C-alpha positions in Angstrom: 0.0 0.0 0.0 2.8 2.4 0.9 4.6 1.6 -2.4 1.4 2.2 -4.4 0.9 5.5 -2.7 4.5 6.6 -3.4 4.1 5.4 -7.0 0.9 7.4 -7.4 2.5 10.5 -6.0 5.5 10.1 -8.3 3.2 9.7 -11.4 1.3 12.8 -10.3 4.6 14.8 -9.9 5.9 13.8 -13.3 2.5 14.5 -15.0 2.6 18.0 -13.4 6.1 18.6 -14.6 5.0 17.6 -18.2 2.1 20.1 -18.0 4.3 22.9 -16.7 6.9 22.3 -19.4 4.3 22.4 -22.1 2.7 25.6 -20.7 6.1 27.3 -20.5 6.9 26.3 -24.0 3.6 27.5 -25.4 3.3 30.8 -23.5 6.7 32.1 -22.7 8.5 30.5 -25.7 6.0 32.2 -28.1 6.3 35.5 -26.4 10.1 35.5 -26.5 10.0 34.7 -30.2 7.5 37.5 -30.8 9.7 39.9 -28.9 12.7 39.0 -31.0 10.8 39.6 -34.2 9.6 43.0 -33.0 13.1 43.9 -32.1 14.3 43.1 -35.6 11.5 45.3 -36.9 12.5 48.2 -34.7 16.1 47.8 -35.8 15.1 48.2 -39.4 12.9 51.2 -38.6 15.9 53.0 -37.0 18.6 52.7 -39.7 20.5 55.7 -38.4 20.6 54.7 -34.7 23.0 56.6 -32.4 25.7 54.5 -30.8 23.7 54.5 -27.5 20.6 53.3 -29.3 22.5 50.6 -31.2 24.0 49.4 -27.9 20.6 49.3 -26.2 19.2 47.2 -29.1 22.2 44.8 -28.9 21.6 44.4 -25.1 17.9 43.7 -25.8 18.8 41.0 -28.4 21.2 39.4 -25.9 18.7 39.5 -23.1 16.0 37.8 -25.3 18.5 35.2 -26.5 19.7 34.5 -22.9 16.0 34.2 -21.7 15.2 31.7 -24.5 18.2 29.5 -23.6 17.2 29.7 -19.9 13.7 28.7 -20.7 14.8 25.8 -22.8 16.9 24.6 -19.9 14.0 24.8 -17.5 11.8 22.9 -19.9 14.5 20.3 -20.4 14.9 19.9 -16.6 11.1 19.4 -16.2 10.9 16.7 -19.0 13.6 16.1 -21.6 12.0 16.4 -25.1 14.2 13.5 -26.4 11.9 11.1 -24.4 9.2 11.7 -27.0 11.4 9.7 -29.3 11.7 6.8 -26.9 13.9 6.0 -23.8 16.7 4.4 -25.9 17.1 7.5 -28.1 16.9 9.8 -25.0 19.6 7.8 -23.2 21.8 7.7 -26.2 21.6 11.5 -26.6 22.3 11.9 -22.8 25.4 9.7 -22.9 26.8 11.4 -26.0 26.3 14.9 -24.5 27.7 13.9 -21.2 30.8 12.4 -22.9 31.3 15.6 -24.9 31.0 17.8 -21.8 33.1 15.7 -19.4 35.6 14.0 -21.8 34.8 10.7 -20.1 34.2 7.9 -22.6 30.6 6.6 -22.1 29.1 3.4 -23.6 25.4 2.7 -23.7 24.0 -0.8 -24.0 20.2 -1.0 -24.3 18.6 -4.4 -24.8 15.1 -5.9 -24.6 14.1 -9.5 -24.0 10.6 -10.7 -25.0 8.8 -13.9 -24.2 7.6 -16.1 -27.1 4.0 -15.1 -26.2 4.7 -11.4 -26.5 6.7 -10.9 -29.7 4.6 -8.0 -31.1 5.2 -5.3 -28.6 8.6 -4.3 -27.2 8.9 -3.9 -23.4 10.3 -0.4 -24.0 7.0 0.6 -25.7 4.9 -1.0 -23.0 6.7 1.0 -20.2 4.8 3.7 -18.4 6.0 7.2 -19.6 6.6 8.3 -16.0 8.7 5.2 -15.3 10.8 6.0 -18.4 11.3 9.5 -17.1 12.4 8.1 -13.7 15.0 5.8 -15.4 16.3 8.7 -17.4 16.7 10.9 -14.3 18.4 8.0 -12.4 20.9 7.6 -15.3 21.4 11.4 -15.4 22.2 11.5 -11.7 24.4 8.5 -11.8 26.5 10.0 -14.6 26.6 13.3 -12.7 28.0 11.6 -9.7 30.7 9.9 -11.8 31.7 13.3 -13.3 31.8 14.9 -9.8 33.4 12.3 -7.7 34.8 9.3 -9.5 37.8 10.7 -11.4 37.0 8.1 -14.0 38.2 7.7 -17.7 35.4 5.3 -18.8 31.8 4.8 -17.9 29.0 2.6 -19.2 25.2 2.4 -18.9 23.6 -1.0 -19.4 19.8 -1.2 -19.4 18.0 -4.4 -20.0 14.2 -4.6 -20.3 12.2 -7.8 -20.1 8.4 -8.4 -20.1 8.1 -7.7 -16.4 11.4 -6.5 -15.2 14.1 -3.8 -15.6 17.8 -4.1 -14.8 20.1 -1.1 -14.9 23.8 -0.9 -14.2 26.0 2.2 -14.3 29.7 1.5 -14.1 32.9 3.5 -14.0 36.6 2.8 -13.6 37.2 5.5 -11.1 37.4 5.7 -7.3 35.8 2.9 -5.4 35.5 4.5 -2.0 31.7 4.3 -1.9 29.1 3.1 0.6 25.9 1.3 -0.1 22.9 3.6 -0.5 20.8 4.1 2.6 17.2 4.9 2.5 17.5 7.2 5.5 17.3 10.9 4.8 20.4 12.9 5.5 22.8 10.0 4.8 23.7 11.1 1.3 23.5 14.0 -1.1 20.3 15.4 -2.4 20.9 13.9 -5.8 21.3 10.4 -4.5 18.3 10.9 -2.2 16.2 11.9 -5.2 17.4 8.8 -7.0 16.5 6.6 -4.1 13.0 8.2 -3.9 12.4 7.4 -7.6 13.5 3.8 -7.2 11.4 3.3 -4.1 8.3 4.8 -5.9 8.6 2.2 -8.6 9.2 -0.8 -6.3 12.9 -1.0 -7.2 16.1 -2.0 -5.3 19.5 -0.4 -5.5 23.0 -1.5 -4.4 26.6 -0.8 -5.2 29.3 -3.3 -6.4 33.0 -2.8 -6.3 34.5 -4.2 -9.6 37.8 -6.1 -9.6 40.4 -7.0 -12.2 43.4 -9.1 -11.5 42.6 -9.0 -7.8 42.5 -5.2 -7.6 39.6 -2.8 -7.4 39.0 -1.5 -10.9 35.8 0.6 -10.5 32.3 0.4 -9.2 28.8 -0.2 -10.4 25.5 1.1 -9.4 23.0 -1.7 -9.9 19.2 -1.3 -10.0 16.3 -3.6 -10.5 12.6 -2.9 -10.6 9.4 -4.3 -12.0 8.4 -2.9 -15.4 5.2 -1.0 -15.1 3.0 -0.9 -18.2 1.5 2.2 -19.6 
């Protein structure tokens, strides 16, 4: 009952984020575009602008451009638009951008397993949209933690979907001084706390593993398992 309540609350939060993101895009995005077009019109109507006027127009263009970028970032934080193309595409885009920003090589392995009685529909297509968003955020936070703390050169994201289950593993070859995640508030950073909340809401479990090669620690893995929730 407790898990169902948490899951319902998580779905409600994600649905509200989606609504807010759409409202921001439709209202403020349109207004900023209109403002930019009006500014172009004004610039053409003042061909002999004084240096002060030209500087003010330039400042306005930069202000509108900065506002549009900030709005896009807020919308992305609420719900990444790449998810509309599917979870695999969104994760591929996330890993590629993260690699470009951090310089850490990141490999994505996304696989699905179907039973013989369910060959027509992929598990990825059956997944509830809010669960797909939760997985995206978990991977995002996992990669962020690697970039911030691991001092790694390589990372990988492995996501395996079956008819009724999800298995996620995020590994890196960096520092291994980690402790198992605790569900108690205040025992970890806000990012990991949010990750644990998402996992709990979908009935999942999380643990850490220390990887070894030739008898030596060679990295760590964040391992997650949860039931697949259909749409």
